[in-house]
Backbone as JSON, one array per atom type, in Angstrom:
{
  "sequence": "MAGIDHTIITVNNYEQSCRFYGWLMPKIGYTGGEHDYGAMKGWMGKGMSFWVKKADARFASDTFNKDRVGLCEIAFKGDSRAQIDALTKDIEAQGGKILDPPKEYDYVPGYYAVFFSDPDGIKLEVVHLP",
  "N": [[0.85, -1.17, 0.0], [0.71, 2.12, -0.96], [1.42, 5.56, -0.15], [1.18, 8.57, 1.83], [0.65, 9.06, 5.19], [0.75, 11.13, 7.12], [2.24, 14.39, 7.5], [4.73, 16.21, 9.17], [5.97, 19.33, 9.99], [8.59, 21.37, 11.28], [8.69, 24.48, 12.86], [9.86, 27.88, 13.34], [8.44, 30.23, 14.12], [5.84, 29.6, 15.67], [3.15, 30.52, 16.22], [2.62, 32.33, 14.09], [2.95, 30.6, 11.92], [0.9, 28.75, 12.44], [-1.34, 30.36, 12.01], [-0.96, 30.93, 9.26], [-1.01, 28.32, 8.04], [-3.48, 27.56, 8.99], [-5.1, 29.15, 7.45], [-4.34, 28.3, 4.84], [-4.59, 25.39, 4.59], [-7.41, 24.48, 4.67], [-8.21, 25.58, 2.23], [-6.98, 24.02, 0.33], [-8.07, 21.54, 0.48], [-7.9, 20.26, 2.97], [-10.1, 19.73, 4.89], [-11.09, 18.46, 7.06], [-11.04, 19.34, 9.65], [-9.37, 21.07, 12.36], [-6.81, 20.37, 14.62], [-5.55, 20.89, 17.82], [-2.83, 20.42, 19.83], [-1.43, 21.82, 21.7], [1.61, 21.94, 21.66], [1.69, 21.25, 19.09], [-0.05, 21.51, 16.02], [-2.59, 20.45, 13.79], [-4.08, 19.64, 10.56], [-6.74, 17.99, 9.05], [-7.02, 15.97, 6.21], [-8.37, 14.2, 3.39], [-7.64, 11.07, 4.07], [-5.12, 11.82, 4.94], [-2.99, 13.82, 7.04], [-1.71, 17.04, 8.06], [0.81, 18.64, 9.86], [2.11, 21.12, 12.13], [4.85, 21.91, 14.23], [6.47, 23.45, 17.0], [9.81, 24.64, 16.83], [12.57, 23.37, 18.71], [14.1, 25.3, 21.26], [16.88, 25.28, 21.12], [17.41, 25.3, 18.43], [16.39, 27.59, 17.37], [17.59, 29.68, 15.96], [18.15, 28.61, 13.51], [17.5, 28.35, 9.98], [15.34, 27.53, 7.23], [16.51, 25.74, 4.38], [16.26, 24.68, 1.17], [18.22, 23.19, -0.03], [19.7, 21.81, 1.8], [20.39, 18.69, 3.51], [17.5, 16.77, 3.86], [14.18, 17.99, 3.87], [13.04, 19.3, 0.76], [10.89, 20.53, -0.66], [7.31, 20.87, -0.33], [4.7, 19.66, -2.17], [1.41, 20.29, -2.89], [-1.67, 18.93, -4.08], [-3.67, 20.6, -6.43], [-7.04, 21.58, -7.23], [-7.78, 22.91, -9.55], [-6.77, 25.25, -12.14], [-7.92, 27.7, -11.68], [-8.37, 27.62, -8.92], [-5.73, 27.67, -7.98], [-4.89, 30.17, -8.97], [-6.63, 31.89, -7.52], [-5.86, 31.33, -4.89], [-3.22, 32.23, -4.92], [-3.46, 35.01, -4.92], [-3.78, 35.71, -2.24], [-1.65, 34.74, -0.75], [0.68, 36.22, 0.05], [-0.46, 38.21, 1.66], [-1.2, 36.66, 3.77], [1.15, 35.99, 5.01], [2.98, 34.46, 3.63], [5.32, 33.97, 0.88], [5.55, 34.62, -2.53], [7.35, 32.62, -4.7], [7.66, 31.66, -7.32], [5.46, 32.62, -9.77], [2.02, 31.6, -10.57], [1.82, 29.49, -13.32], [2.05, 27.63, -16.42], [4.22, 25.02, -16.25], [6.93, 23.28, -17.81], [7.27, 20.6, -16.99], [5.6, 18.32, -17.24], [3.03, 17.86, -19.71], [0.53, 20.34, -19.3], [1.08, 20.94, -16.62], [0.44, 22.97, -14.06], [1.27, 25.41, -11.77], [1.93, 27.08, -8.62], [4.65, 28.35, -6.83], [5.75, 28.86, -3.56], [6.67, 30.25, -0.34], [6.36, 29.46, 3.15], [5.81, 31.24, 6.31], [8.25, 30.61, 7.6], [9.96, 30.22, 5.54], [9.85, 27.76, 4.31], [9.65, 25.84, 1.43], [6.87, 25.61, -0.65], [4.33, 24.23, -2.81], [1.53, 24.42, -4.95], [-0.06, 22.4, -7.17], [-1.68, 21.74, -10.25], [-2.68, 19.09, -12.21], [-3.89, 18.17, -15.33]],
  "CA": [[0.0, 0.0, 0.0], [1.5, 3.34, -1.06], [0.78, 6.79, 0.3], [1.69, 9.22, 3.03], [-0.43, 9.22, 6.17], [0.81, 12.48, 7.69], [3.48, 15.15, 7.38], [4.96, 17.14, 10.27], [7.09, 20.24, 9.79], [9.01, 22.11, 12.47], [8.72, 25.91, 12.52], [10.38, 28.78, 14.35], [7.38, 31.1, 14.6], [4.7, 28.69, 15.75], [1.87, 31.22, 16.13], [2.47, 32.84, 12.72], [2.78, 29.45, 11.04], [-0.44, 28.19, 12.67], [-2.28, 31.24, 11.3], [-0.76, 30.73, 7.83], [-1.53, 27.01, 7.64], [-4.91, 27.57, 9.28], [-5.72, 29.76, 6.27], [-4.02, 27.54, 3.63], [-4.98, 23.98, 4.5], [-8.79, 24.27, 4.21], [-8.34, 26.0, 0.84], [-6.44, 23.0, -0.56], [-8.72, 20.25, 0.69], [-7.78, 19.72, 4.33], [-11.35, 20.26, 5.46], [-11.54, 17.54, 8.12], [-10.92, 19.93, 10.97], [-8.08, 21.49, 12.9], [-6.59, 19.77, 15.94], [-4.5, 21.6, 18.54], [-2.31, 19.68, 20.97], [-0.54, 22.69, 22.46], [2.91, 22.08, 21.01], [1.55, 20.8, 17.71], [-1.37, 21.74, 15.46], [-2.73, 19.73, 12.53], [-5.26, 19.76, 9.73], [-7.09, 16.69, 8.5], [-7.46, 15.86, 4.83], [-8.9, 12.87, 3.06], [-6.61, 10.05, 4.16], [-3.82, 12.38, 5.3], [-3.01, 15.01, 7.89], [-0.54, 17.91, 7.97], [1.03, 19.17, 11.2], [3.25, 21.98, 12.44], [5.27, 21.9, 15.63], [7.44, 24.5, 17.29], [11.21, 24.21, 16.92], [13.22, 23.4, 20.01], [14.82, 26.55, 21.46], [18.28, 25.11, 20.7], [17.52, 25.46, 16.98], [15.58, 28.75, 17.0], [18.28, 30.56, 15.0], [18.27, 27.92, 12.22], [16.5, 28.69, 8.97], [15.13, 26.5, 6.21], [17.18, 25.83, 3.09], [15.84, 23.5, 0.41], [19.37, 22.46, -0.53], [20.31, 21.0, 2.87], [19.84, 17.35, 3.65], [16.17, 16.82, 4.45], [13.07, 18.43, 3.03], [13.28, 20.29, -0.3], [9.63, 21.26, -0.78], [6.08, 20.09, -0.22], [3.78, 19.99, -3.26], [0.03, 19.88, -2.66], [-2.5, 18.84, -5.29], [-4.71, 21.6, -6.6], [-8.22, 21.11, -7.97], [-7.92, 23.58, -10.84], [-5.97, 26.45, -12.34], [-8.64, 28.81, -11.03], [-8.1, 27.52, -7.48], [-4.35, 28.13, -7.78], [-4.87, 31.62, -9.19], [-7.3, 32.54, -6.4], [-5.0, 31.13, -3.72], [-2.03, 33.07, -5.09], [-3.79, 36.41, -4.6], [-3.77, 35.95, -0.8], [-0.51, 34.12, -0.08], [1.55, 37.2, 0.72], [-1.23, 38.87, 2.73], [-1.29, 35.7, 4.88], [2.46, 35.78, 5.61], [3.85, 33.68, 2.76], [6.04, 34.73, -0.15], [5.52, 33.98, -3.84], [8.68, 32.37, -5.25], [7.43, 31.61, -8.76], [4.02, 32.82, -9.94], [1.32, 30.51, -11.24], [1.93, 29.38, -14.78], [2.25, 26.26, -16.87], [5.64, 24.64, -16.28], [7.08, 22.22, -18.82], [7.65, 19.32, -16.41], [4.75, 17.41, -18.02], [1.99, 18.69, -20.33], [-0.56, 20.82, -18.46], [1.52, 21.15, -15.25], [0.18, 24.37, -13.69], [1.61, 25.47, -10.36], [2.52, 28.24, -7.96], [5.66, 28.01, -5.83], [5.77, 29.9, -2.54], [7.21, 29.8, 0.94], [5.57, 29.77, 4.34], [6.49, 32.27, 7.1], [9.6, 30.2, 7.95], [10.73, 30.04, 4.32], [9.72, 26.39, 3.79], [9.15, 25.91, 0.06], [5.62, 24.91, -0.9], [3.81, 24.32, -4.16], [0.22, 23.84, -5.24], [0.02, 22.04, -8.58], [-2.84, 21.09, -10.88], [-2.38, 18.3, -13.41], [-5.18, 17.8, -15.94]],
  "C": [[0.9, 1.24, 0.0], [0.71, 4.53, -0.52], [1.46, 7.32, 1.55], [0.52, 9.47, 3.96], [-0.44, 10.63, 6.76], [2.2, 13.08, 7.46], [3.55, 16.1, 8.56], [6.14, 18.02, 9.9], [7.36, 20.98, 11.09], [9.22, 23.57, 12.07], [9.29, 26.73, 13.66], [9.28, 29.64, 14.96], [6.07, 30.32, 14.59], [3.36, 29.4, 15.55], [1.61, 31.72, 14.71], [2.23, 31.69, 11.74], [1.4, 28.82, 11.22], [-1.49, 29.05, 11.97], [-2.19, 31.0, 9.79], [-1.37, 29.4, 7.37], [-3.02, 26.87, 7.96], [-5.7, 28.2, 8.15], [-5.56, 28.83, 5.05], [-4.69, 26.17, 3.55], [-6.44, 23.76, 4.1], [-8.99, 24.64, 2.74], [-7.83, 24.95, -0.14], [-6.92, 21.59, -0.2], [-8.58, 19.62, 2.06], [-8.94, 20.28, 5.15], [-11.89, 19.4, 6.59], [-11.36, 18.07, 9.52], [-9.48, 20.21, 11.35], [-7.97, 20.92, 14.31], [-5.37, 20.43, 16.59], [-4.1, 20.79, 19.77], [-1.29, 20.49, 21.76], [0.78, 22.95, 21.75], [2.87, 21.68, 19.54], [0.11, 21.03, 17.25], [-1.44, 21.06, 14.1], [-4.06, 19.94, 11.86], [-5.49, 18.43, 9.04], [-7.57, 16.82, 7.07], [-8.03, 14.48, 4.61], [-7.74, 11.87, 3.03], [-5.23, 10.56, 4.53], [-4.0, 13.56, 6.23], [-1.67, 15.75, 7.74], [-0.4, 18.64, 9.29], [2.2, 20.14, 11.23], [3.56, 21.85, 13.92], [6.37, 22.94, 15.8], [8.85, 23.91, 17.42], [11.69, 24.28, 18.36], [14.05, 24.68, 20.09], [16.29, 26.46, 21.03], [18.49, 25.41, 19.22], [16.78, 26.7, 16.47], [16.27, 29.67, 16.0], [18.46, 29.89, 13.63], [17.18, 28.38, 11.27], [16.43, 27.56, 7.95], [15.97, 26.79, 4.98], [16.87, 24.55, 2.35], [17.0, 22.66, -0.1], [20.15, 21.71, 0.55], [19.74, 19.59, 2.82], [18.5, 17.47, 4.35], [15.15, 17.28, 3.41], [13.5, 19.45, 1.99], [12.04, 21.15, -0.47], [8.48, 20.3, -0.55], [5.16, 20.57, -1.33], [2.4, 19.4, -2.95], [-0.72, 19.84, -3.98], [-3.54, 19.95, -5.28], [-5.84, 21.04, -7.44], [-8.3, 21.68, -9.37], [-6.94, 24.74, -10.93], [-6.61, 27.62, -11.63], [-8.4, 28.79, -9.52], [-6.7, 28.05, -7.18], [-4.25, 29.63, -7.95], [-5.5, 32.37, -8.02], [-6.45, 32.46, -5.13], [-3.81, 32.09, -3.76], [-2.28, 34.51, -4.67], [-3.65, 36.72, -3.11], [-2.54, 35.42, -0.07], [0.32, 35.14, 0.69], [0.83, 37.94, 1.83], [-1.34, 37.97, 3.96], [0.07, 35.38, 5.5], [3.41, 34.92, 4.79], [4.55, 34.59, 1.76], [5.97, 33.96, -1.46], [6.96, 33.83, -4.34], [8.64, 32.35, -6.77], [5.93, 31.66, -8.98], [3.35, 31.64, -10.65], [1.48, 30.61, -12.75], [2.07, 27.91, -15.12], [3.76, 26.02, -16.97], [5.78, 23.43, -17.2], [7.59, 20.9, -18.27], [6.91, 18.17, -17.12], [3.65, 18.29, -18.63], [0.87, 19.05, -19.34], [-0.19, 21.1, -17.02], [1.4, 22.63, -14.91], [0.38, 24.49, -12.18], [2.01, 26.87, -9.93], [3.5, 27.71, -6.92], [5.74, 29.18, -4.85], [6.4, 29.36, -1.28], [6.27, 30.2, 2.06], [6.33, 30.82, 5.17], [7.91, 31.9, 7.55], [10.48, 29.96, 6.73], [10.67, 28.64, 3.75], [9.04, 26.47, 2.43], [7.94, 25.01, -0.12], [5.22, 25.1, -2.35], [2.37, 23.81, -4.13], [0.21, 23.64, -6.74], [-1.28, 21.39, -9.03], [-2.35, 20.37, -12.12], [-3.7, 17.88, -14.03], [-5.36, 16.3, -16.04]]
}
């Protein structure tokens, strides 16, 4: 059986990241509710959950870099180009940063995506494949 059950990311600014992901996750299909366990908050999707947890104080000065060993980016499935375009309009107002605007990329025919970062600089993508 293939698939990912859950993803957990560690963030420096827990409160800001919870607000950002609290806005983002329901917009991309994580509509199964938000769960708060104090040191960790998560959003439920269909067959998967996504969580943020606060970085240990020992690592508070560390920043994300997609070229270090570990996570490079997280790509979420989008429902449509229109969904991606609408989402893009609010990313920066919610504390994220657009890295590459929505457009068709030539990875495979019809690959339409926006690349952006969360408040901690973690690289994210929402992609629609026809």
